[in-house]
N, C-alpha and C positions, 0 to 999 in steps of 0.2 A: 579382360574386364568382364564383370558379371553382366549377363544379358538383361537381367531384371533391372539393373541400374541404368543401362542404356535405354531401355524402354521408358523408365521414369523420367530421365533427362529429356528424351525426345518428346514426350508428352508435355512436360513443363515448358519446353521451348515452343512447341506448337501453340499452346494456350497463350503464352505471353506475346509471341510474334503475331498471332492472329488478332489479339486485342490492339497491339500497337499499330499494325498495318491498317486495320479497319477503322480505328477510331482516333488515333493520335497523330498520324502523319498527315500533313496539310498539302501535300503535293497533288495537284489536280490530275497528273498522269496516272496516279494510283487510284483508279476509280472503283473498280469492282473486283479487286484481287482478294482471294480467300485462301488462307493457308489450309491445305488438305493433309499434309504429312511432313514430318521432319525426320530425316534419317541421319543418325549420328555415327561417325566412324568409330571403330573399336578403340582408338587412342584418344578419342574425345577432342580432336583438334579441328575437325571439319564437320559441318552439318549441311546436308542438302535439304533445302526448303522447297517443297513442291507446292505450287500455287494453281488454283483454278482461276483462269483468266478469261477475258472476253474472247469471242470467236474471231475478231478482226486481227490479222497478223501485225498490222502497224501498231495497233493499240497494245498488243502483247509485248512487242519490242520496246515501246515507250515505257510500259509498266516495269519491265525487267531492268531497263536502263535507270529508271528512277529509284528502284529498290537497290540496285548496285551502288548508286550514289549515296544512299542512306544507310548502307551496310554498317559503317563505323558508328553512326548514331545509334542504330539498333543494338549493336554489340554493347555499347556503353550503357544503354538503358537496361539491357539484360543483366549486365554485371551488377547494377544497382538493385534489381528486383530479385534475382536468384542468388542463392548462396552456393555457388559452384567455384571450385578451385580454378578451373580454366573455362572460359567462354569460347566455344568453337567458332572458327571462321564460318561465315554464312555464305552459301552458294545458292542462288535462286534459279529455279527452273520451272517451266510450265508442267503441269500434271497432265501427261498425255494419256493416262489410263482412262480418264473420263471420255475423251474423244474417241479412243480406241474401242471402248465399250459400245458407244453409239454406232460406230462403223461396223462392229461385229454383229450387233443386233440387226442392222440394215441388211447385211449379207445373209444372215440366217433367215430373215423374212423372204428374201429373194429365192433362196434355196427351197423353202417350204412351198412357195408358189410355183416352183418349177421353171422359173425364168432364167435364161442365161445371163452371165455378167455382161455389162455394157462395154 
């Protein structure tokens, strides 16, 4: 498949899912989830939706469980809004790159100061 098409589909999915999750879902477990990235498989059958979640692990699990329960509703809404032949299966996961960046920054500061690791 054309990589440019995959990028366009990923971006369209990110925009629509971000709007639906932030403003249209009424589940209180989905409090502050933000869609950061959507990665579409080459065959357009699966999409990994990466989310920025709260730092509390229990809240993260509750949010992911709520989104897993709303997965079919979200796919149906995407089918109505986007003109795609196939709407991919949605797989939700936390975006670990944001927390990894913060951890990396912390370790670099410690190295600059010359302090050993704890």
